[in-house]
N, CA, C and O atoms as a DFTB+ gen file, in Angstrom:
616 C
 N C O
     1  1      10.397      82.712     127.725
     2  2      10.846      83.675     128.666
     3  2       9.712      84.300     129.425
     4  3       9.840      84.560     130.621
     5  1       8.566      84.559     128.743
     6  2       7.390      85.112     129.382
     7  2       6.903      84.217     130.482
     8  3       6.562      84.691     131.566
     9  1       6.863      82.912     130.221
    10  2       6.412      81.952     131.222
    11  2       7.260      81.971     132.450
    12  3       6.760      81.833     133.567
    13  1       8.583      82.146     132.246
    14  2       9.476      82.160     133.414
    15  2       9.194      83.376     134.264
    16  3       9.203      83.235     135.487
    17  1       8.941      84.566     133.726
    18  2       8.637      85.771     134.488
    19  2       7.285      85.633     135.180
    20  3       7.126      86.068     136.321
    21  1       6.310      85.031     134.497
    22  2       5.041      84.824     135.137
    23  2       5.173      83.871     136.340
    24  3       4.571      84.088     137.392
    25  1       5.963      82.828     136.158
    26  2       6.186      81.878     137.233
    27  2       6.872      82.536     138.429
    28  3       6.484      82.294     139.572
    29  1       7.902      83.378     138.177
    30  2       8.602      84.054     139.213
    31  2       7.668      85.049     139.944
    32  3       7.749      85.211     141.162
    33  1       6.813      85.686     139.195
    34  2       5.866      86.675     139.786
    35  2       4.892      85.914     140.676
    36  3       4.600      86.373     141.780
    37  1       4.381      84.771     140.236
    38  2       3.465      84.004     141.043
    39  2       4.132      83.495     142.347
    40  3       3.541      83.524     143.426
    41  1       5.368      83.038     142.194
    42  2       6.089      82.564     143.396
    43  2       6.289      83.684     144.380
    44  3       6.090      83.519     145.583
    45  1       6.697      84.857     143.846
    46  2       6.907      86.065     144.691
    47  2       5.629      86.453     145.424
    48  3       5.642      86.679     146.634
    49  1       4.544      86.527     144.694
    50  2       3.229      86.883     145.307
    51  2       2.837      85.872     146.375
    52  3       2.389      86.264     147.453
    53  1       2.991      84.617     146.107
    54  2       2.598      83.609     147.102
    55  2       3.487      83.691     148.353
    56  3       2.986      83.608     149.475
    57  1       4.803      83.854     148.160
    58  2       5.689      83.991     149.268
    59  2       5.353      85.262     150.089
    60  3       5.400      85.245     151.319
    61  1       5.020      86.342     149.392
    62  2       4.656      87.577     150.090
    63  2       3.427      87.423     150.902
    64  3       3.363      87.901     152.034
    65  1       2.410      86.746     150.339
    66  2       1.175      86.571     151.045
    67  2       1.350      85.659     152.271
    68  3       0.791      85.920     153.336
    69  1       2.131      84.593     152.102
    70  2       2.389      83.711     153.216
    71  2       3.162      84.421     154.331
    72  3       2.869      84.238     155.512
    73  1       4.137      85.221     153.949
    74  2       4.930      85.919     154.953
    75  2       4.092      86.944     155.690
    76  3       4.176      87.060     156.912
    77  1       3.274      87.699     154.939
    78  2       2.376      88.696     155.586
    79  2       1.269      88.074     156.340
    80  3       0.916      88.538     157.424
    81  1       0.705      87.035     155.805
    82  2      -0.469      86.408     156.408
    83  2      -0.099      85.573     157.601
    84  3      -0.944      85.300     158.454
    85  1       1.150      85.161     157.681
    86  2       1.555      84.290     158.755
    87  2       1.900      85.027     160.032
    88  3       2.054      84.399     161.079
    89  1       2.027      86.376     159.970
    90  2       2.367      87.123     161.162
    91  2       1.154      87.341     162.019
    92  3       0.079      87.682     161.525
    93  1       1.327      87.143     163.300
    94  2       0.229      87.411     164.226
    95  2       0.768      88.280     165.319
    96  3       1.959      88.216     165.627
    97  1      -0.053      89.076     165.905
    98  2       0.344      89.933     167.027
    99  2       0.526      89.108     168.261
   100  3      -0.362      88.318     168.582
   101  1       1.638      89.235     168.992
   102  2       1.796      88.505     170.238
   103  2       0.802      89.025     171.252
   104  3       0.348      90.167     171.188
   105  1       0.487      88.173     172.165
   106  2      -0.419      88.522     173.245
   107  2       0.266      89.527     174.153
   108  3       1.450      89.398     174.465
   109  1      -0.490      90.524     174.570
   110  2       0.077      91.586     175.434
   111  2       0.157      91.158     176.851
   112  3      -0.789      90.571     177.376
   113  1       1.290      91.442     177.512
   114  2       1.428      91.214     178.923
   115  2       1.258      92.466     179.778
   116  3       1.594      92.537     180.959
   117  1       0.660      93.520     179.012
   118  2       0.446      94.799     179.740
   119  2       1.547      95.801     179.532
   120  3       1.389      96.965     179.900
   121  1       2.688      95.384     178.939
   122  2       3.765      96.306     178.670
   123  2       4.300      96.038     177.252
   124  3       5.280      95.316     177.069
   125  1       3.648      96.622     176.282
   126  2       4.032      96.402     174.873
   127  2       5.310      97.170     174.567
   128  3       5.495      98.298     175.023
   129  1       6.164      96.563     173.811
   130  2       7.405      97.208     173.419
   131  2       7.133      98.157     172.284
   132  3       6.357      97.843     171.381
   133  1       7.774      99.343     172.317
   134  2       7.708     100.242     171.205
   135  2       9.041     100.201     170.455
   136  3       9.961      99.510     170.893
   137  1       9.167     100.906     169.360
   138  2      10.361     100.870     168.575
   139  2      11.548     101.518     169.284
   140  3      12.688     101.304     168.871
   141  1      11.329     102.267     170.290
   142  2      12.429     102.891     171.037
   143  2      13.046     102.039     172.077
   144  3      13.983     102.470     172.750
   145  1      12.565     100.849     172.240
   146  2      13.143      99.929     173.247
   147  2      12.502     100.049     174.609
   148  3      12.834      99.293     175.523
   149  1      11.575     101.002     174.759
   150  2      10.900     101.154     176.032
   151  2       9.562     100.450     176.050
   152  3       9.294      99.640     175.162
   153  1       8.751     100.710     176.978
   154  2       7.430     100.130     176.958
   155  2       6.385     101.243     176.827
   156  3       6.454     102.281     177.486
   157  1       5.439     100.984     175.967
   158  2       4.472     102.024     175.615
   159  2       3.382     102.214     176.627
   160  3       2.695     103.234     176.582
   161  1       3.176     101.264     177.565
   162  2       2.078     101.407     178.496
   163  2       2.560     101.806     179.906
   164  3       1.771     101.761     180.851
   165  1       3.775     102.177     180.057
   166  2       4.303     102.594     181.362
   167  2       3.810     103.981     181.718
   168  3       3.600     104.787     180.812
   169  1       3.618     104.299     182.964
   170  2       3.331     105.613     183.459
   171  2       4.672     106.340     183.542
   172  3       5.516     106.026     184.381
   173  1       4.851     107.333     182.637
   174  2       6.121     108.070     182.607
   175  2       6.055     109.417     183.243
   176  3       6.948     110.241     183.046
   177  1       4.968     109.680     184.041
   178  2       4.857     110.930     184.691
   179  2       5.898     111.083     185.794
   180  3       6.251     110.110     186.460
   181  1       6.378     112.281     185.981
   182  2       7.377     112.573     187.024
   183  2       6.761     113.296     188.206
   184  3       7.482     113.786     189.075
   185  1       5.424     113.371     188.254
   186  2       4.739     113.889     189.413
   187  2       3.552     112.990     189.689
   188  3       2.705     112.769     188.823
   189  1       3.502     112.462     190.939
   190  2       2.445     111.496     191.244
   191  2       2.274     111.333     192.738
   192  3       3.157     111.692     193.517
   193  1       1.147     110.794     193.131
   194  2       0.875     110.425     194.510
   195  2       1.694     109.183     194.810
   196  3       1.948     108.363     193.928
   197  1       2.116     109.050     196.098
   198  2       2.745     107.817     196.565
   199  2       1.666     106.718     196.533
   200  3       0.478     106.992     196.368
   201  1       2.118     105.485     196.695
   202  2       1.237     104.322     196.542
   203  2      -0.003     104.367     197.412
   204  3      -1.089     103.996     196.966
   205  1       0.150     104.833     198.687
   206  2      -1.027     104.902     199.584
   207  2      -1.617     106.358     199.657
   208  3      -2.510     106.636     200.457
   209  1      -1.104     107.233     198.825
   210  2      -1.648     108.616     198.775
   211  2      -1.199     109.502     199.864
   212  3      -1.779     110.575     200.032
   213  1      -0.219     109.150     200.619
   214  2       0.239     110.018     201.759
   215  2       0.945     111.246     201.314
   216  3       0.840     112.283     201.970
   217  1       1.699     111.179     200.171
   218  2       2.523     112.290     199.696
   219  2       2.320     112.520     198.214
   220  3       2.059     111.590     197.451
   221  1       2.445     113.781     197.820
   222  2       2.551     114.124     196.434
   223  2       4.040     114.330     196.149
   224  3       4.710     115.095     196.843
   225  1       4.538     113.664     195.154
   226  2       5.955     113.664     194.879
   227  2       6.240     114.041     193.421
   228  3       5.571     113.576     192.499
   229  1       7.252     114.898     193.241
   230  2       7.664     115.251     191.902
   231  2       9.143     115.047     191.755
   232  3       9.908     115.498     192.608
   233  1       9.579     114.385     190.706
   234  2      10.989     114.086     190.417
   235  2      11.410     114.986     189.275
   236  3      10.782     114.999     188.216
   237  1      12.484     115.743     189.495
   238  2      12.952     116.643     188.450
   239  2      14.443     116.409     188.153
   240  3      15.267     116.447     189.066
   241  1      14.790     116.168     186.878
   242  2      16.208     116.039     186.529
   243  2      16.859     117.409     186.562
   244  3      16.210     118.408     186.251
   245  1      18.128     117.474     186.932
   246  2      18.814     118.766     186.905
   247  2      19.556     118.956     185.582
   248  3      20.149     120.009     185.350
   249  1      19.524     117.931     184.708
   250  2      20.109     118.061     183.354
   251  2      19.076     117.586     182.357
   252  3      18.372     116.609     182.612
   253  1      18.974     118.254     181.234
   254  2      18.087     117.873     180.166
   255  2      18.767     118.125     178.865
   256  3      19.136     119.266     178.585
   257  1      18.956     117.114     178.046
   258  2      18.551     115.732     178.220
   259  2      19.392     115.019     179.277
   260  3      20.477     115.477     179.638
   261  1      18.900     113.948     179.741
   262  2      19.610     113.136     180.769
   263  2      20.726     112.344     180.054
   264  3      20.468     111.531     179.166
   265  1      21.964     112.613     180.474
   266  2      23.122     112.008     179.812
   267  2      23.381     110.572     180.310
   268  3      22.974     110.222     181.418
   269  1      24.036     109.766     179.521
   270  2      24.506     108.453     179.941
   271  2      25.929     108.572     180.430
   272  3      26.698     109.424     179.985
   273  1      26.261     107.687     181.366
   274  2      27.624     107.535     181.894
   275  2      28.168     108.794     182.604
   276  3      29.368     109.067     182.578
   277  1      27.283     109.526     183.215
   278  2      27.684     110.674     184.017
   279  2      26.976     110.564     185.385
   280  3      25.856     110.061     185.464
   281  1      27.614     111.020     186.424
   282  2      27.013     111.082     187.756
   283  2      26.026     112.242     187.770
   284  3      26.397     113.368     187.438
   285  1      24.776     111.987     188.149
   286  2      23.755     113.010     188.077
   287  2      23.120     113.237     189.448
   288  3      23.208     112.408     190.353
   289  1      22.484     114.386     189.557
   290  2      21.642     114.740     190.731
   291  2      20.224     115.060     190.238
   292  3      20.040     115.776     189.254
   293  1      19.268     114.532     190.918
   294  2      17.846     114.832     190.651
   295  2      17.308     115.544     191.872
   296  3      17.862     115.431     192.965
   297  1      16.205     116.290     191.677
   298  2      15.477     116.879     192.814
   299  2      14.175     116.127     193.039
   300  3      13.437     115.828     192.101
   301  1      13.919     115.837     194.273
   302  2      12.654     115.162     194.675
   303  2      11.877     116.139     195.539
   304  3      12.323     116.513     196.624
   305  1      10.731     116.545     195.060
   306  2       9.867     117.473     195.798
   307  2       8.776     116.666     196.490
   308  3       8.062     115.900     195.843
   309  1       8.646     116.838     197.808
   310  2       7.701     116.033     198.586
   311  2       6.751     116.980     199.295
   312  3       7.177     117.906     199.986
   313  1       5.419     116.729     199.112
   314  2       4.355     117.500     199.826
   315  2       3.435     116.524     200.529
   316  3       3.295     115.371     200.120
   317  1       2.795     117.017     201.618
   318  2       1.853     116.190     202.310
   319  2       0.510     116.254     201.528
   320  3       0.418     116.903     200.487
   321  1      -0.524     115.563     202.060
   322  2      -1.805     115.556     201.339
   323  2      -2.514     116.920     201.331
   324  3      -3.485     117.108     200.598
   325  1      -2.034     117.857     202.135
   326  2      -2.616     119.213     202.114
   327  2      -1.831     120.173     201.216
   328  3      -2.191     121.344     201.088
   329  1      -0.747     119.668     200.591
   330  2       0.065     120.488     199.658
   331  2       1.180     121.239     200.340
   332  3       1.790     122.129     199.748
   333  1       1.462     120.873     201.631
   334  2       2.565     121.568     202.340
   335  2       3.905     120.798     202.099
   336  3       3.911     119.568     202.041
   337  1       4.987     121.512     201.967
   338  2       6.291     120.869     201.840
   339  2       6.603     119.985     203.039
   340  3       6.337     120.377     204.175
   341  1       7.152     118.821     202.813
   342  2       7.484     117.917     203.909
   343  2       8.984     118.006     204.164
   344  3       9.798     117.614     203.327
   345  1       9.330     118.530     205.336
   346  2      10.720     118.644     205.743
   347  2      11.074     117.531     206.739
   348  3      10.190     117.004     207.415
   349  1      12.292     117.191     206.828
   350  2      12.744     116.239     207.831
   351  2      12.404     114.825     207.507
   352  3      12.489     113.970     208.389
   353  1      12.022     114.522     206.291
   354  2      11.711     113.131     205.921
   355  2      12.962     112.323     205.741
   356  3      14.028     112.861     205.440
   357  1      12.832     111.015     205.927
   358  2      13.886     110.063     205.584
   359  2      13.450     109.465     204.258
   360  3      12.358     108.915     204.123
   361  1      14.354     109.594     203.273
   362  2      14.045     109.172     201.927
   363  2      15.110     108.210     201.447
   364  3      16.287     108.571     201.443
   365  1      14.750     106.988     201.038
   366  2      15.745     106.053     200.505
   367  2      15.381     105.754     199.016
   368  3      14.219     105.801     198.611
   369  1      16.379     105.465     198.283
   370  2      16.215     105.182     196.827
   371  2      16.595     103.767     196.484
   372  3      17.504     103.174     197.066
   373  1      15.875     103.250     195.528
   374  2      16.201     101.938     194.935
   375  2      15.903     102.055     193.413
   376  3      15.466     103.099     192.929
   377  1      16.146     100.998     192.718
   378  2      15.794     101.034     191.331
   379  2      16.847     100.365     190.455
   380  3      17.793      99.747     190.943
   381  1      16.656     100.508     189.171
   382  2      17.539      99.894     188.191
   383  2      16.755      99.671     186.899
   384  3      15.797     100.375     186.580
   385  1      17.227      98.633     186.163
   386  2      16.595      98.284     184.900
   387  2      15.829      96.991     185.066
   388  3      16.448      95.927     185.084
   389  1      14.504      97.027     185.188
   390  2      13.737      95.840     185.441
   391  2      13.926      94.796     184.336
   392  3      13.973      93.605     184.643
   393  1      14.034      95.186     183.088
   394  2      14.114      94.197     181.999
   395  2      15.518      93.530     181.960
   396  3      15.681      92.459     181.374
   397  1      16.485      94.154     182.567
   398  2      17.851      93.580     182.579
   399  2      18.173      92.953     183.928
   400  3      19.164      92.234     184.057
   401  1      17.349      93.217     184.924
   402  2      17.556      92.567     186.237
   403  2      18.764      93.083     187.052
   404  3      19.359      92.363     187.853
   405  1      19.097      94.381     186.802
   406  2      20.190      94.945     187.617
   407  2      19.813      96.311     188.111
   408  3      18.930      96.979     187.574
   409  1      20.522      96.713     189.169
   410  2      20.300      98.020     189.765
   411  2      21.192      99.080     189.116
   412  3      21.711      98.916     188.012
   413  1      21.339     100.177     189.866
   414  2      22.224     101.256     189.407
   415  2      23.703     100.790     189.550
   416  3      24.037     100.012     190.443
   417  1      24.551     101.282     188.661
   418  2      25.960     100.949     188.815
   419  2      26.648     101.774     189.910
   420  3      27.827     101.571     190.200
   421  1      25.907     102.696     190.510
   422  2      26.424     103.525     191.638
   423  2      25.552     103.258     192.837
   424  3      24.619     102.457     192.783
   425  1      25.878     103.962     193.956
   426  2      25.088     103.842     195.143
   427  2      24.436     105.211     195.421
   428  3      24.935     105.966     196.256
   429  1      23.323     105.540     194.727
   430  2      22.720     106.841     194.904
   431  2      22.240     107.005     196.377
   432  3      21.964     106.025     197.068
   433  1      22.154     108.254     196.815
   434  2      21.630     108.557     198.128
   435  2      20.762     109.826     198.050
   436  3      20.808     110.576     197.074
   437  1      19.987     110.033     199.095
   438  2      19.078     111.160     199.139
   439  2      19.385     112.039     200.342
   440  3      19.476     111.540     201.463
   441  1      19.548     113.338     200.124
   442  2      19.808     114.262     201.215
   443  2      18.890     115.466     201.100
   444  3      18.461     115.835     200.006
   445  1      18.586     116.092     202.276
   446  2      17.705     117.244     202.231
   447  2      18.488     118.444     201.641
   448  3      19.693     118.607     201.836
   449  1      17.728     119.249     200.921
   450  2      18.342     120.487     200.370
   451  2      17.991     121.633     201.279
   452  3      17.365     121.414     202.316
   453  1      18.376     122.873     200.929
   454  2      18.047     124.053     201.716
   455  2      16.652     124.531     201.440
   456  3      16.154     125.398     202.158
   457  1      15.990     124.000     200.417
   458  2      14.611     124.390     200.089
   459  2      13.623     123.463     200.754
   460  3      13.805     122.246     200.760
   461  1      12.603     124.025     201.299
   462  2      11.539     123.267     202.029
   463  2      10.935     122.173     201.112
   464  3      10.472     122.448     200.005
   465  1      10.961     120.968     201.605
   466  2      10.307     119.837     200.914
   467  2      11.110     119.314     199.714
   468  3      10.615     118.471     198.966
   469  1      12.315     119.794     199.527
   470  2      13.112     119.385     198.333
   471  2      14.293     118.524     198.863
   472  3      14.985     118.880     199.816
   473  1      14.468     117.411     198.202
   474  2      15.524     116.479     198.563
   475  2      16.400     116.225     197.291
   476  3      15.881     116.132     196.179
   477  1      17.679     116.123     197.486
   478  2      18.587     115.904     196.366
   479  2      18.958     114.404     196.268
   480  3      19.452     113.796     197.218
   481  1      18.705     113.867     195.124
   482  2      18.995     112.463     194.829
   483  2      20.345     112.481     194.094
   484  3      20.419     112.791     192.905
   485  1      21.412     112.138     194.841
   486  2      22.762     112.278     194.357
   487  2      23.388     110.948     193.968
   488  3      23.040     109.902     194.515
   489  1      24.300     110.997     193.031
   490  2      25.066     109.786     192.652
   491  2      24.356     108.875     191.715
   492  3      24.686     107.690     191.673
   493  1      23.412     109.338     190.966
   494  2      22.673     108.457     190.002
   495  2      23.481     108.410     188.708
   496  3      23.940     109.436     188.206
   497  1      23.644     107.201     188.180
   498  2      24.311     107.031     186.910
   499  2      23.508     106.019     186.078
   500  3      23.113     104.967     186.581
   501  1      23.270     106.353     184.783
   502  2      22.655     105.446     183.851
   503  2      23.740     105.066     182.856
   504  3      24.278     105.938     182.173
   505  1      24.069     103.798     182.761
   506  2      25.148     103.417     181.872
   507  2      24.648     102.927     180.523
   508  3      25.458     102.607     179.652
   509  1      23.286     102.857     180.318
   510  2      22.781     102.439     179.045
   511  2      21.391     102.968     178.790
   512  3      20.686     103.359     179.721
   513  1      20.996     102.983     177.536
   514  2      19.645     103.389     177.191
   515  2      18.632     102.359     177.580
   516  3      18.970     101.191     177.769
   517  1      17.358     102.780     177.708
   518  2      16.292     101.806     177.989
   519  2      15.418     102.260     179.169
   520  3      15.424     103.424     179.572
   521  1      14.687     101.310     179.687
   522  2      13.707     101.558     180.761
   523  2      14.409     101.420     182.120
   524  3      14.964     100.372     182.449
   525  1      14.366     102.507     182.893
   526  2      14.894     102.526     184.254
   527  2      13.750     102.841     185.233
   528  3      12.799     103.551     184.904
   529  1      13.878     102.299     186.418
   530  2      12.972     102.649     187.524
   531  2      13.749     103.337     188.614
   532  3      14.888     102.979     188.914
   533  1      13.107     104.345     189.211
   534  2      13.630     104.991     190.421
   535  2      12.518     104.869     191.451
   536  3      11.431     105.418     191.271
   537  1      12.792     104.150     192.526
   538  2      11.782     103.993     193.574
   539  2      12.259     104.638     194.857
   540  3      13.447     104.649     195.179
   541  1      11.277     105.181     195.586
   542  2      11.611     105.913     196.823
   543  2      10.688     105.468     197.947
   544  3       9.480     105.328     197.759
   545  1      11.273     105.249     199.113
   546  2      10.561     105.060     200.349
   547  2      10.684     106.350     201.090
   548  3      11.788     106.855     201.298
   549  1       9.535     106.905     201.502
   550  2       9.518     108.218     202.222
   551  2       8.878     108.009     203.572
   552  3       7.766     107.490     203.672
   553  1       9.586     108.416     204.615
   554  2       9.053     108.385     205.995
   555  2       9.152     109.747     206.626
   556  3      10.223     110.348     206.712
   557  1       7.968     110.229     207.078
   558  2       7.935     111.520     207.747
   559  2       6.954     111.413     208.896
   560  3       5.814     110.987     208.706
   561  1       7.388     111.797     210.093
   562  2       6.697     111.595     211.317
   563  2       6.268     110.177     211.471
   564  3       7.122     109.301     211.607
   565  1       4.953     109.886     211.456
   566  2       4.555     108.493     211.640
   567  2       4.038     107.878     210.330
   568  3       3.367     106.847     210.368
   569  1       4.333     108.481     209.191
   570  2       3.847     108.034     207.904
   571  2       4.975     107.559     207.003
   572  3       5.991     108.236     206.849
   573  1       4.782     106.378     206.406
   574  2       5.719     105.846     205.464
   575  2       4.982     105.443     204.213
   576  3       3.944     104.786     204.289
   577  1       5.500     105.823     203.061
   578  2       4.860     105.481     201.779
   579  2       5.934     105.368     200.729
   580  3       7.080     105.758     200.949
   581  1       5.555     104.826     199.569
   582  2       6.501     104.548     198.500
   583  2       5.969     105.038     197.184
   584  3       4.762     105.182     196.988
   585  1       6.933     105.302     196.246
   586  2       6.553     105.710     194.880
   587  2       7.633     105.245     193.939
   588  3       8.807     105.204     194.308
   589  1       7.246     104.887     192.701
   590  2       8.164     104.441     191.716
   591  2       7.948     105.264     190.449
   592  3       6.808     105.451     190.026
   593  1       9.026     105.758     189.835
   594  2       9.011     106.509     188.626
   595  2       9.681     105.666     187.517
   596  3      10.712     105.036     187.750
   597  1       9.085     105.664     186.316
   598  2       9.635     105.004     185.173
   599  2      10.293     106.029     184.257
   600  3       9.704     107.068     183.958
   601  1      11.510     105.738     183.813
   602  2      12.237     106.680     182.983
   603  2      12.727     105.859     181.768
   604  3      13.298     104.777     181.908
   605  1      12.483     106.414     180.596
   606  2      12.995     105.839     179.331
   607  2      14.067     106.706     178.802
   608  3      13.836     107.876     178.495
   609  1      15.271     106.148     178.685
   610  2      16.403     106.942     178.124
   611  2      16.652     106.409     176.746
   612  3      16.760     105.201     176.534
   613  1      16.743     107.335     175.798
   614  2      17.030     106.942     174.388
   615  2      18.419     106.479     174.150
   616  3      18.769     106.130     173.023
């Protein structure tokens, strides 16, 4: 009986070592997955310069936490490079879930609010948890620039 237990212990240890030793870390493609289903190397800031630095933009949710399967409105604050609110801009929205290859299930739009430099992003709906992108093209006077925000929903 002792020999049988010793044999089973040896088999267990060997299998454990093989299983643990056989694992290797996958090569990183620049966006490592974390346990929450999002990506750990994404820029998750909601305030940033546009791609060419023409505007400083801040995206603010009007609900916290951000719910799933509800129509939402966000606020987009746009300033010029001198920190002045940008009024009269044309702002368009795009986005979706890059890892799933689909856009929003709704047709969000952007309209100016009564507050200087603030635009309302209306009609946004997230139907599932995960990594979402919201991208904006902003045109004011003779300047056009773009910005993309990454949002991880639990």
